[in-house]
N, C-alpha and C positions, 0 to 999 in steps of 0.2 A: 481460594484466594482470588481476588479480583485484580484487574489491570491497575497498575500503579499510576500515580499522577504524571510521572515522567513519560510513561508509555502513551498516555492519553495526549500529552503535549506533542510528542513525536508524531502521533497519528494526525493531529490537526495540521502540522507542518507538511507532512507527506500528502495529505488529502488536498490541501490548498495547491501544492505543487502539481499534483496529478490533474486537478481540474483546470489549472492554468494552461496546461499543455494538451487539453482535449481528452483527458481521461473520463471514462463513462462508467456508469453502474457501480459506483464505489460502495463497497461493503466492508465493514470492520467487524472482526469477531474476537471476542475475549477468549483466548485459548490458554489462559494461565492455569486453569484447573488441570487439564490433561497434559500440558507441556510445561514442566517446571522452569525451563530456561527462556520461554517466550511469553509475553503478555498478550500481544495483539497481532493478528494477521490483517493486513489491508489488501483487499482484492480489487483490482482495477482492470478495466477493459480498454484496449486501444484498437483502432480500426484497421491499422496496417502495421507492417514490421517497422516502418520508419516512425510511426506514431508511438508504438510500444517502446522503442528505443528512446524517443524524446521524453516520454513520460518518466521512464526509469531514470534517465539522466537528470531530469529536473528534481525528482524526489531525492536522489542521491546528493545533488548539489545543495539543496536547501537544508537537508539534515546535517550535512557536513558543515555548512555555514553556521548552523545553530550549535555546533560543538559536539555532535554525535559521531561516534566512530563506526564506520562500516566494517563488519566482520567478514562478510562474504558477498560476492556477486556471482550469479550464474545465469547463463543463457543469453548473454549480450550479443554473441556472434550471430545467432539465428534470429533473435528478437521476436520469438513466438511466445515465450514465457520467460520473463526475466524475474529472478528472485533476488531481492536485496535484503540482506540480513543485518540489522542494526541492533541485535541483541534483544532488547525488549519489544521491538517492532520488526516484523518481517513483512515486506511489501511483495506481493505477487502481481506483476503486470503482465496481463495475458492479451494475446491476439484473441478476438472474439471466438474463433473456432476452437482454440485450445481451452478457453475458459469453459465453454459448453461441454467439451469432451471430458475434461478432468473433474469438473464439478466440485470444486473445493467447498462450496457452501453446503452441498449435500453431504460431503464427507464429515464436516464439522457442524452439522445441523443442531447438535445438542449444546453448542456453545452460544452464550448470549451475544447479541449484536451490540456493538459499542456505537453510540451516536456520534456522527460526524457533524461538527459545527460548520455550517456554511457561512462564509464571510461574504457579505454583499459586495458586488463590484462597485468601485467608485463611480459616482455620477458626474458628468460634465456640468459645469455651471456657467 
C-alpha cells in the first residue's frame, strides 16, 4: 500500500514549515507497507536545541492550521529529537548528533523515498 494523497499533502505542509525555520536534510519515507497506521515519516535536522524546537513548533502549527489533528508529541523538553505524530504523517525533528546516532534512514532503508516538492521563495519585484 502506498502513501495516500492526504499524507502527501501533509508532508508538503510539514516540509515547507521545516524549511522555513531552518530545517535541513529533509527526507520523507513511505512506511505504509511495514506500518499499517502510518504512511510517511518526515526526517528533519536542526542545528541546535532551539532550532529543533522552532522547527517542530512550526510544523505542528502549520498542520493544525490545515485542520490536521496531532495525536502525540514527544521530546519537546529536551529538544534533541522531537516526534510529532499526526496519524498519517510522523515528523522526526532531530538535532544533528541524534540523527546521526539513531540513523532512521538506515533502519527504514527498504522503504521508498517520497519526493518533497520545493516551493520557490517569493522574489522581490
